[in-house]
LUMVOMI-518343 format. One record per residue (C-alpha): residue number from 1; x, y, z; residue in one letter. Coordinates in steps of 0.2 Angstrom, whole numbers, plus 5000, padded with zeros to 4 digits. Layout:
N
SITE seq east north   up type
SITE NUM    X     Y    Z    A
...
end
This chain:
410
SITE seq east north   up type
SITE   1 4999  5000 5000    M
SITE   2 5004  5017 4996    S
SITE   3 5005  5034 5004    E
SITE   4 4990  5039 4992    F
SITE   5 4980  5024 5001    G
SITE   6 4980  5010 4989    G
SITE   7 4994  5003 4976    P
SITE   8 5003  5013 4966    V
SITE   9 5002  5013 4947    G
SITE  10 4990  4999 4947    V
SITE  11 4975  5004 4935    R
SITE  12 4966  4989 4930    S
SITE  13 4954  4993 4914    R
SITE  14 4936  4993 4920    R
SITE  15 4924  4980 4913    S
SITE  16 4907  4987 4905    S
SITE  17 4898  4973 4914    T
SITE  18 4903  4982 4931    D
SITE  19 4886  4985 4940    T
SITE  20 4886  4997 4956    A
SITE  21 4880  4982 4968    Q
SITE  22 4895  4971 4974    A
SITE  23 4891  4952 4972    R
SITE  24 4894  4941 4987    P
SITE  25 4911  4936 4988    G
SITE  26 4916  4948 4976    T
SITE  27 4933  4960 4977    T
SITE  28 4925  4974 4965    R
SITE  29 4931  4992 4966    K
SITE  30 4916  5005 4969    P
SITE  31 4914  5014 4953    L
SITE  32 4915  5034 4951    A
SITE  33 4915  5048 4938    I
SITE  34 4924  5064 4938    D
SITE  35 4913  5079 4931    L
SITE  36 4926  5094 4926    F
SITE  37 4939  5082 4928    C
SITE  38 4955  5094 4919    G
SITE  39 4970  5084 4920    A
SITE  40 4964  5071 4933    G
SITE  41 4973  5075 4949    G
SITE  42 4954  5070 4958    L
SITE  43 4954  5054 4949    S
SITE  44 4972  5049 4951    Y
SITE  45 4971  5050 4970    G
SITE  46 4953  5041 4970    L
SITE  47 4960  5028 4957    E
SITE  48 4974  5025 4972    A
SITE  49 4962  5027 4985    A
SITE  50 4952  5011 4977    G
SITE  51 4939  5017 4965    F
SITE  52 4938  5011 4946    S
SITE  53 4937  5029 4939    V
SITE  54 4924  5025 4924    A
SITE  55 4922  5042 4915    L
SITE  56 4931  5058 4916    G
SITE  57 4921  5075 4908    L
SITE  58 4930  5090 4903    D
SITE  59 4928  5106 4892    F
SITE  60 4945  5107 4891    N
SITE  61 4953  5097 4876    K
SITE  62 4971  5101 4881    H
SITE  63 4967  5095 4899    A
SITE  64 4959  5079 4892    L
SITE  65 4974  5073 4884    E
SITE  66 4984  5072 4899    T
SITE  67 4967  5066 4908    F
SITE  68 4969  5050 4893    R
SITE  69 4986  5049 4893    L
SITE  70 4986  5044 4913    N
SITE  71 4971  5037 4917    H
SITE  72 4961  5020 4911    S
SITE  73 4944  5027 4912    G
SITE  74 4937  5036 4895    K
SITE  75 4939  5055 4895    A
SITE  76 4925  5064 4887    L
SITE  77 4926  5081 4880    L
SITE  78 4908  5089 4886    A
SITE  79 4899  5102 4890    D
SITE  80 4892  5099 4908    A
SITE  81 4879  5109 4905    R
SITE  82 4872  5098 4890    E
SITE  83 4876  5081 4896    V
SITE  84 4860  5069 4906    S
SITE  85 4864  5057 4919    G
SITE  86 4861  5042 4907    D
SITE  87 4873  5051 4892    D
SITE  88 4885  5050 4907    L
SITE  89 4882  5030 4911    L
SITE  90 4881  5027 4892    A
SITE  91 4897  5033 4889    E
SITE  92 4905  5025 4907    A
SITE  93 4898  5008 4900    G
SITE  94 4890  5006 4918    V
SITE  95 4872  5003 4925    A
SITE  96 4876  5014 4940    E
SITE  97 4889  5022 4950    I
SITE  98 4894  5023 4968    D
SITE  99 4903  5040 4968    L
SITE 100 4900  5056 4957    L
SITE 101 4914  5067 4961    A
SITE 102 4921  5084 4953    G
SITE 103 4926  5103 4956    G
SITE 104 4915  5116 4946    P
SITE 105 4925  5129 4939    S
SITE 106 4927  5142 4954    C
SITE 107 4937  5155 4945    Q
SITE 108 4922  5168 4951    G
SITE 109 4924  5162 4969    F
SITE 110 4944  5162 4970    S
SITE 111 4952  5174 4981    T
SITE 112 4966  5175 4968    H
SITE 113 4961  5187 4954    G
SITE 114 4944  5197 4955    K
SITE 115 4927  5190 4962    R
SITE 116 4913  5192 4951    L
SITE 117 4897  5190 4958    A
SITE 118 4889  5185 4938    D
SITE 119 4904  5176 4934    D
SITE 120 4896  5162 4925    P
SITE 121 4906  5150 4931    R
SITE 122 4899  5153 4947    N
SITE 123 4884  5142 4943    F
SITE 124 4892  5128 4937    L
SITE 125 4890  5121 4952    Y
SITE 126 4871  5120 4949    R
SITE 127 4873  5109 4934    E
SITE 128 4884  5097 4946    F
SITE 129 4869  5095 4957    M
SITE 130 4857  5094 4943    R
SITE 131 4867  5080 4937    L
SITE 132 4868  5073 4957    V
SITE 133 4848  5072 4954    G
SITE 134 4850  5063 4940    D
SITE 135 4862  5048 4943    L
SITE 136 4858  5048 4961    R
SITE 137 4873  5038 4967    P
SITE 138 4876  5032 4983    A
SITE 139 4890  5046 4988    T
SITE 140 4893  5060 4980    V
SITE 141 4912  5071 4983    L
SITE 142 4912  5092 4977    M
SITE 143 4928  5102 4979    E
SITE 144 4929  5120 4977    N
SITE 145 4938  5134 4984    V
SITE 146 4935  5143 5001    K
SITE 147 4928  5158 4994    G
SITE 148 4911  5147 4989    I
SITE 149 4908  5146 5008    L
SITE 150 4906  5168 5009    I
SITE 151 4902  5172 4993    S
SITE 152 4886  5179 4992    G
SITE 153 4886  5180 5010    K
SITE 154 4884  5162 5012    G
SITE 155 4871  5161 5001    A
SITE 156 4881  5149 4988    F
SITE 157 4884  5137 5002    R
SITE 158 4868  5134 5007    E
SITE 159 4860  5134 4990    Q
SITE 160 4873  5117 4989    V
SITE 161 4866  5111 5006    V
SITE 162 4849  5111 5001    D
SITE 163 4852  5104 4985    A
SITE 164 4859  5090 4994    F
SITE 165 4846  5088 5007    E
SITE 166 4832  5090 4994    E
SITE 167 4839  5074 4986    F
SITE 168 4840  5065 5001    G
SITE 169 4860  5066 5007    Y
SITE 170 4867  5069 5022    K
SITE 171 4879  5081 5018    V
SITE 172 4896  5088 5027    H
SITE 173 4908  5101 5023    G
SITE 174 4924  5106 5029    R
SITE 175 4939  5117 5024    V
SITE 176 4954  5104 5023    L
SITE 177 4973  5110 5023    L
SITE 178 4983  5100 5009    A
SITE 179 5000  5102 5018    A
SITE 180 4989  5093 5035    D
SITE 181 4989  5078 5023    Y
SITE 182 5006  5078 5016    G
SITE 183 5004  5088 5001    V
SITE 184 5021  5100 5002    P
SITE 185 5008  5116 4999    Q
SITE 186 4998  5127 5009    M
SITE 187 4984  5126 4999    R
SITE 188 4967  5127 5005    E
SITE 189 4951  5119 4998    R
SITE 190 4931  5116 5003    V
SITE 191 4926  5098 5001    F
SITE 192 4908  5093 5004    F
SITE 193 4904  5075 5006    L
SITE 194 4887  5068 5004    A
SITE 195 4877  5052 5005    S
SITE 196 4861  5043 5004    R
SITE 197 4868  5028 5014    L
SITE 198 4869  5037 5030    G
SITE 199 4879  5050 5042    S
SITE 200 4893  5041 5045    D
SITE 201 4904  5048 5032    I
SITE 202 4919  5056 5039    T
SITE 203 4933  5067 5035    F
SITE 204 4952  5060 5035    P
SITE 205 4963  5062 5050    V
SITE 206 4977  5074 5047    A
SITE 207 4994  5066 5051    G
SITE 208 5004  5082 5048    F
SITE 209 5006  5100 5055    G
SITE 210 5018  5115 5056    A
SITE 211 5033  5111 5063    A
SITE 212 5032  5122 5077    E
SITE 213 5015  5116 5084    S
SITE 214 5013  5106 5101    L
SITE 215 5006  5090 5090    E
SITE 216 5022  5089 5081    V
SITE 217 5032  5093 5095    Q
SITE 218 5025  5080 5106    A
SITE 219 5026  5068 5091    G
SITE 220 5007  5065 5088    Q
SITE 221 5010  5071 5072    K
SITE 222 5024  5073 5059    R
SITE 223 5030  5090 5053    A
SITE 224 5021  5099 5035    H
SITE 225 5032  5093 5021    R
SITE 226 5044  5106 5014    T
SITE 227 5047  5114 4998    V
SITE 228 5066  5104 4999    S
SITE 229 5058  5089 5005    D
SITE 230 5049  5091 4988    A
SITE 231 5061  5096 4976    L
SITE 232 5079  5093 4983    G
SITE 233 5082  5078 4970    D
SITE 234 5077  5087 4956    L
SITE 235 5092  5095 4942    P
SITE 236 5095  5114 4940    L
SITE 237 5089  5119 4925    I
SITE 238 5103  5132 4923    G
SITE 239 5103  5137 4904    S
SITE 240 5093  5123 4899    D
SITE 241 5076  5129 4901    W
SITE 242 5067  5117 4888    K
SITE 243 5077  5103 4888    M
SITE 244 5069  5085 4892    Q
SITE 245 5069  5071 4896    P
SITE 246 5080  5074 4909    L
SITE 247 5091  5064 4921    P
SITE 248 5088  5065 4940    Y
SITE 249 5101  5075 4950    A
SITE 250 5103  5064 4964    D
SITE 251 5097  5048 4971    V
SITE 252 5076  5051 4981    P
SITE 253 5082  5060 4997    L
SITE 254 5066  5060 5006    T
SITE 255 5053  5048 5010    E
SITE 256 5042  5061 4998    Y
SITE 257 5055  5060 4984    Q
SITE 258 5054  5041 4983    K
SITE 259 5036  5042 4982    L
SITE 260 5037  5053 4969    M
SITE 261 5047  5046 4959    R
SITE 262 5041  5026 4961    A
SITE 263 5040  5022 4942    G
SITE 264 5048  5035 4934    S
SITE 265 5065  5035 4926    S
SITE 266 5067  5052 4917    K
SITE 267 5059  5067 4922    L
SITE 268 5046  5075 4908    W
SITE 269 5040  5093 4911    N
SITE 270 5054  5100 4922    H
SITE 271 5056  5116 4909    V
SITE 272 5054  5137 4913    S
SITE 273 5059  5151 4903    R
SITE 274 5067  5167 4906    P
SITE 275 5064  5180 4916    L
SITE 276 5060  5197 4909    S
SITE 277 5074  5210 4914    P
SITE 278 5064  5217 4926    L
SITE 279 5057  5202 4935    A
SITE 280 5076  5196 4935    E
SITE 281 5082  5214 4942    S
SITE 282 5072  5211 4957    I
SITE 283 5071  5191 4961    V
SITE 284 5091  5192 4959    T
SITE 285 5091  5203 4975    R
SITE 286 5080  5189 4987    L
SITE 287 5085  5178 4998    Q
SITE 288 5076  5162 5001    P
SITE 289 5060  5165 5008    G
SITE 290 5058  5182 5004    Q
SITE 291 5047  5193 4993    G
SITE 292 5045  5211 4985    L
SITE 293 5042  5218 5002    R
SITE 294 5060  5213 5009    S
SITE 295 5067  5226 4995    I
SITE 296 5068  5242 5004    P
SITE 297 5058  5255 4995    V
SITE 298 5071  5266 4988    D
SITE 299 5078  5249 4979    D
SITE 300 5063  5246 4968    L
SITE 301 5058  5253 4951    P
SITE 302 5048  5267 4951    E
SITE 303 5032  5258 4945    R
SITE 304 5032  5250 4962    F
SITE 305 5031  5264 4973    Y
SITE 306 5010  5266 4975    K
SITE 307 5009  5247 4974    M
SITE 308 5020  5249 4992    R
SITE 309 5012  5262 5001    R
SITE 310 4995  5267 5005    I
SITE 311 4992  5288 5007    S
SITE 312 4994  5287 5024    T
SITE 313 5014  5281 5018    G
SITE 314 5012  5263 5028    E
SITE 315 5015  5249 5016    L
SITE 316 5000  5239 5011    R
SITE 317 4996  5224 5019    R
SITE 318 4993  5214 5001    D
SITE 319 5005  5211 4988    C
SITE 320 5015  5200 5002    T
SITE 321 5022  5187 4990    T
SITE 322 5023  5196 4974    L
SITE 323 5039  5189 4968    Y
SITE 324 5043  5177 4982    H
SITE 325 5057  5168 4984    R
SITE 326 5052  5150 4990    L
SITE 327 5058  5144 5007    S
SITE 328 5066  5127 5006    P
SITE 329 5063  5123 5025    D
SITE 330 5043  5128 5022    R
SITE 331 5028  5121 5012    P
SITE 332 5024  5132 4997    S
SITE 333 5010  5144 4996    Y
SITE 334 4996  5139 4983    T
SITE 335 5001  5135 4967    I
SITE 336 4990  5143 4954    T
SITE 337 4989  5143 4935    C
SITE 338 5000  5157 4935    N
SITE 339 5015  5149 4942    F
SITE 340 5028  5153 4929    T
SITE 341 5026  5171 4931    N
SITE 342 5035  5177 4947    V
SITE 343 5028  5192 4947    S
SITE 344 5009  5183 4951    A
SITE 345 5014  5176 4969    G
SITE 346 5027  5164 4976    A
SITE 347 5034  5154 4962    F
SITE 348 5052  5160 4963    T
SITE 349 5063  5144 4964    H
SITE 350 5073  5144 4981    P
SITE 351 5092  5145 4972    Y
SITE 352 5090  5148 4954    E
SITE 353 5082  5164 4948    D
SITE 354 5068  5159 4938    R
SITE 355 5050  5154 4941    A
SITE 356 5048  5135 4944    I
SITE 357 5046  5121 4932    T
SITE 358 5031  5114 4927    R
SITE 359 5038  5097 4936    R
SITE 360 5042  5106 4952    E
SITE 361 5025  5113 4952    A
SITE 362 5017  5096 4949    A
SITE 363 5028  5088 4963    R
SITE 364 5022  5103 4975    L
SITE 365 5004  5098 4970    Q
SITE 366 5008  5080 4971    S
SITE 367 5009  5073 4955    F
SITE 368 5019  5058 4954    P
SITE 369 5035  5061 4940    D
SITE 370 5027  5046 4929    R
SITE 371 5013  5057 4928    F
SITE 372 5016  5066 4911    K
SITE 373 5007  5081 4907    F
SITE 374 5004  5085 4888    V
SITE 375 4997  5098 4878    G
SITE 376 4995  5116 4878    A
SITE 377 4989  5124 4895    S
SITE 378 5000  5115 4907    I
SITE 379 5001  5127 4920    P
SITE 380 4983  5129 4922    H
SITE 381 4981  5110 4921    Q
SITE 382 4993  5109 4935    I
SITE 383 4985  5125 4943    G
SITE 384 4968  5118 4943    N
SITE 385 4971  5101 4950    A
SITE 386 4966  5093 4966    V
SITE 387 4981  5087 4974    P
SITE 388 4982  5068 4971    P
SITE 389 4987  5065 4991    I
SITE 390 4973  5075 4996    L
SITE 391 4960  5066 4985    S
SITE 392 4967  5052 4990    A
SITE 393 4964  5055 5008    A
SITE 394 4947  5059 5005    V
SITE 395 4944  5045 4994    G
SITE 396 4950  5032 5007    V
SITE 397 4935  5039 5019    Q
SITE 398 4923  5037 5004    L
SITE 399 4928  5019 5000    R
SITE 400 4927  5014 5019    E
SITE 401 4910  5022 5020    H
SITE 402 4902  5012 5004    L
SITE 403 4910  4993 5013    A
SITE 404 4902  4998 5028    R
SITE 405 4887  4998 5020    H
SITE 406 4889  4983 5009    G
SITE 407 4894  4994 4991    I
SITE 408 4910  4986 4984    A
SITE 409 4924  4979 4993    A
SITE 410 4931  4984 5011    A
end
């Protein structure tokens, strides 16, 4: 068993004769469909947790190229607003499913960038809930950004909960910090877990904590994994911005590096790009763990003066991670779709004067190295994904809940 919660790299092909009722004496995996699947971070974790993901649906053809390459389930290019539950079952080749999972596009709720109340992406969760009503699976997992809890003064959250309850589900919601489950990243997301079987569905217990916390000091939890834990065995790029595949720089030095390298002999997607002269003039002044606000105002280019101070002359409280160089001794900040741009957040490599590579971002998201990203918009594929280790931890709880109620294998 791996830390993902299941056998690493084992993906048996699903039979079209599978049904959602376990036969006595069988060891059938529970069946799932992943809506808004993207590259497949959520699916990857669910598969490691013991699910068979029969179908992944997304409207992004580039993300589906990656999903198709790394998953055995069918990749369906479609708009969720234009399909029914029967359509999904037919495409998946199954009679019914045990889990409907997905993260409806959430940029309109996100704290990264502008919050737009009328952003049409805000309402894709309604399509997700419509399909819950069509399919009536035993369990449902819906993932989203924290902003959905407070947007519209909580109206969106209430609508989600009300819809689940109207369909006869017991629903639980919680914000999970990825670092608390072994992902080397301070990424927070809200998870809604719902079941028609009973209210005994639970969230995974966090096994990691801040190094200075009492639980870690007492040995009750492990310290959060750090950027160095995640990336320390990867080669520096130097001037080879786009060369791939690359050999590893060293043997795996940490448990996490061993986990990421299982089944991989070469390094793909370890590419970046040169900095602009302006960006280079800033990041070359930064030590690990420092950002724009670490540089004396008088040493900054003039364009940054207004951004640094408010009318009272005090420094602004935002912009704290702009041009930030990652600290090797801490988890990374949230990996977004803009990680190739050092001006957009905490995306500068700890030691080289560049943005982190696609592979480094994938490592910080907990994608193993054997997971290869292809097609266009790879930064969006990585930044939009659910960290596989986090989704595996949640998936194990769902699978055990199903087993307690006699559905699928224990």
